[in-house]
C-alpha positions in Angstrom: 108.9 111.7 64.5 109.8 113.0 67.9 111.0 111.1 71.0 107.6 110.9 72.7 106.0 109.4 69.7 107.5 106.1 70.9 104.9 106.1 73.7 102.2 105.4 71.0 103.7 101.8 70.7 103.6 101.1 74.4 101.1 98.4 75.5 99.1 100.8 77.7 95.6 102.1 77.6 96.6 105.7 78.6 99.9 107.5 78.7 101.0 111.1 79.2 104.6 112.1 79.0 106.8 115.3 78.9 110.4 116.3 78.4 112.0 119.2 80.3 115.1 120.8 78.8 116.9 123.7 80.4 114.0 124.2 82.7 111.4 124.4 79.9 108.8 121.8 78.8 109.8 121.1 75.2 107.6 118.2 74.3 104.3 116.7 75.7 102.1 113.8 74.6 98.8 112.7 76.0 96.5 114.4 78.5 99.0 116.4 80.6 96.4 117.5 83.1 95.0 114.0 83.8 96.0 112.6 87.3 97.4 109.1 87.3 98.3 106.9 90.3 102.0 107.5 91.0 102.8 104.5 93.1 106.4 104.8 94.3 107.2 108.0 92.5 105.3 109.4 95.5 108.5 108.8 97.5 110.5 111.7 96.0 107.6 114.1 96.7 107.5 112.9 100.3 111.3 113.3 100.6 111.1 116.8 99.3 108.5 117.7 102.0 110.8 116.2 104.7 113.7 118.2 103.4 111.6 121.4 103.7 110.9 120.3 107.3 114.6 119.8 107.9 115.4 123.3 106.8 112.5 124.6 108.9 114.0 122.7 111.9 110.8 120.7 112.4 112.9 117.5 112.1 116.5 116.5 112.0 118.0 114.0 109.5 120.5 112.6 112.0 118.7 112.4 115.3 118.1 108.8 116.4 114.4 107.8 116.2 113.8 106.2 119.6 110.2 105.0 119.2 110.3 102.9 116.0 111.7 99.6 117.3 115.0 100.0 115.5 118.1 101.1 117.4 120.3 103.7 115.7 117.9 104.5 112.9 117.5 108.1 111.7 115.5 109.9 109.0 118.5 109.8 106.8 118.6 106.0 107.0 114.9 105.8 106.2 115.0 108.1 103.2 117.8 106.2 101.5 116.5 102.8 102.3 119.2 101.9 104.8 117.1 101.7 107.9 117.0 97.9 108.1 113.3 97.5 107.4 111.6 95.0 105.0 109.8 96.1 101.8 106.6 96.0 103.9 106.7 95.3 107.6 107.5 97.0 110.9 109.8 94.4 112.2 113.5 95.3 111.4 115.3 92.7 109.4 118.9 94.1 109.8 120.7 96.9 111.6 120.9 100.3 109.9 123.6 100.8 107.3 124.0 97.1 106.5 122.2 96.9 103.2 120.1 99.0 100.8 116.8 97.4 101.6 114.1 99.1 99.6 111.3 99.7 102.0 107.8 101.2 101.9 107.7 100.9 105.6 110.8 103.1 106.0 109.2 105.9 104.0 106.0 105.6 106.0 107.9 105.8 109.3 109.7 108.9 108.0 106.4 110.6 107.2 105.0 109.6 110.6 108.0 111.1 112.3 107.4 114.5 110.5 103.7 114.2 111.3 104.4 113.9 115.0 107.0 116.7 115.0 104.8 119.1 113.0 101.6 118.3 114.8 99.6 118.0 111.5 98.7 115.2 109.2 101.5 114.4 106.7 99.3 114.9 103.7 98.5 118.4 104.9 102.2 119.2 105.5 103.0 117.9 102.0 100.3 120.1 100.5 101.3 123.2 102.4 105.1 122.7 102.0 105.4 121.4 98.4 102.2 121.1 96.4 100.7 124.5 96.9 103.9 126.5 96.5 104.6 124.7 93.2 101.0 125.0 92.0 100.7 121.2 91.7 96.9 121.5 91.7 96.3 118.0 90.4 98.5 116.2 93.0 97.2 114.6 96.1 98.2 112.0 98.7 95.6 109.5 99.9 96.9 106.5 101.9 100.5 105.5 102.2 103.2 108.1 101.7 105.3 105.4 100.1 102.9 104.9 97.2 99.6 106.7 97.6 100.1 109.8 95.5 98.3 110.9 92.3 99.5 113.5 90.0 99.5 114.7 86.4 102.3 115.3 83.9 101.8 119.0 84.2 102.4 118.8 87.9 105.3 116.4 87.6 107.1 118.8 85.2 106.7 121.5 87.9 108.4 119.1 90.3 111.2 118.4 87.8 111.8 122.1 87.5 111.9 122.4 91.3 114.5 119.7 91.7 116.5 121.3 88.9 116.5 124.7 90.4 115.0 124.5 93.9 112.9 127.3 95.4 111.5 125.4 98.4 114.9 124.3 99.8 118.4 125.4 99.4 120.6 124.2 96.6 123.0 122.8 99.2 120.2 120.6 100.6 119.2 119.5 97.1 122.8 118.6 96.3 123.0 116.5 99.5 119.9 114.7 98.5 121.4 113.8 95.1 124.6 112.2 96.5 124.6 108.5 97.3 124.1 108.1 101.1 126.2 105.2 102.5 127.5 104.7 99.0 129.1 101.3 99.7 125.8 99.6 100.3 124.6 96.8 98.0 120.9 96.3 97.3 118.1 95.6 94.9 116.0 97.9 92.7 112.7 95.9 92.8 111.8 94.4 89.5 115.1 95.6 87.8 118.1 94.0 89.4 120.6 93.5 92.2 123.6 96.0 92.4 126.9 96.2 94.2 126.9 99.0 95.1 123.3 100.3 94.8 123.5 104.1 95.1 120.6 106.0 96.5 120.1 109.6 97.7 117.5 111.0 100.0 114.3 109.8 98.4 115.8 109.6 94.9 117.4 106.7 93.2 120.8 107.5 91.8 121.6 105.8 88.5 125.3 105.3 89.1 126.7 102.4 87.1 123.7 100.2 87.4 123.2 97.8 84.4 120.7 96.9 83.3 118.6 99.8 84.4 115.2 101.4 83.8 116.8 104.7 82.5 118.8 104.8 79.3 122.2 103.4 78.6 123.3 107.0 77.9 121.9 108.6 81.1 124.8 109.9 83.2 125.7 108.3 86.5 124.4 111.4 88.3 120.8 110.9 86.9 118.3 111.0 89.7 114.7 109.8 89.7 112.3 107.0 90.5 109.8 104.7 89.0 106.5 103.3 90.3 104.7 100.0 90.1 101.7 101.7 88.5 103.8 102.2 85.3 105.1 105.6 86.1 108.6 107.1 86.0 110.6 110.2 85.9 114.3 111.2 85.8 116.5 114.3 85.7 120.0 114.1 84.3 122.0 117.2 85.6 124.9 116.5 83.2 122.7 117.4 80.3 120.0 119.4 82.1 117.2 117.2 80.7 114.3 115.5 82.4 111.6 113.0 81.4 108.3 112.0 83.1 106.0 109.4 81.8 102.7 108.3 83.5 100.6 105.3 82.5 97.8 103.1 83.8 99.6 99.9 83.0 101.4 98.2 85.9 105.2 98.0 85.7 106.4 94.9 84.0 108.6 93.6 81.2 107.1 96.1 78.8 108.5 99.0 80.9 112.0 97.4 81.3 112.1 97.5 77.4 110.3 100.7 76.7 111.6 103.1 79.3 115.4 102.8 78.4 114.6 103.0 74.7 112.6 106.2 75.3 115.2 107.6 77.6 118.0 107.1 75.1 115.9 108.6 72.3 115.2 111.7 74.5 118.9 112.1 75.2 119.8 111.7 71.5 117.2 114.3 70.5 117.7 116.9 73.2 121.0 116.4 75.0 123.4 117.0 72.2 
């Protein structure tokens, strides 16, 4: 029995999953070329496109956005959920840097900011800046940049290899994205728990000392990743150079809170010795 055999016991109609170790795909289960709805794991893809734009000087992480109805808010705030916006809704509910307020709206505003600066639709920029260079041929964005992506396990392993050893942005920019921004902020990981503090990077959740959590008990504090309400998740643990992606068509719920940590710890036990 291998780690991914655990997915056969998940209460889902369809699942595809893969493990990346030392930059290589070492185990796959399910139809790896089948696109699934990503839900919120769209957000790290969107963040990566924005980081490409930062390096291309199309946008700036720290210039105040003056046309979004929130004083003092920057792209950096939006990407790490510190912009003061609600989960959904354009009316600010706090000042920037007050709380880690997980926000679809914030990511949508960030994408709109890039769209205006680049002069092209965000989905087109994402395709040209990230998807085409990484040969993510099964990945697309239709609708909200916060949750409107579709992708396959094949493509998501390509993205895992990119965040492990970036080719589209510098290692310095990647490292900055993987450090908690405004690390003192408290907040909620929706559906999982409330944390003080609640570390988050630029588009990526950082595991830190969160407990309970949707990753494994043995994932390091530096683990980065995301999960989605469509029953999708991925993480990369730089301390052991191991990553996991699992895509399903069963909405996130109690089954995932139980199944994902168990799978994560089994992957770590099998590959991260």
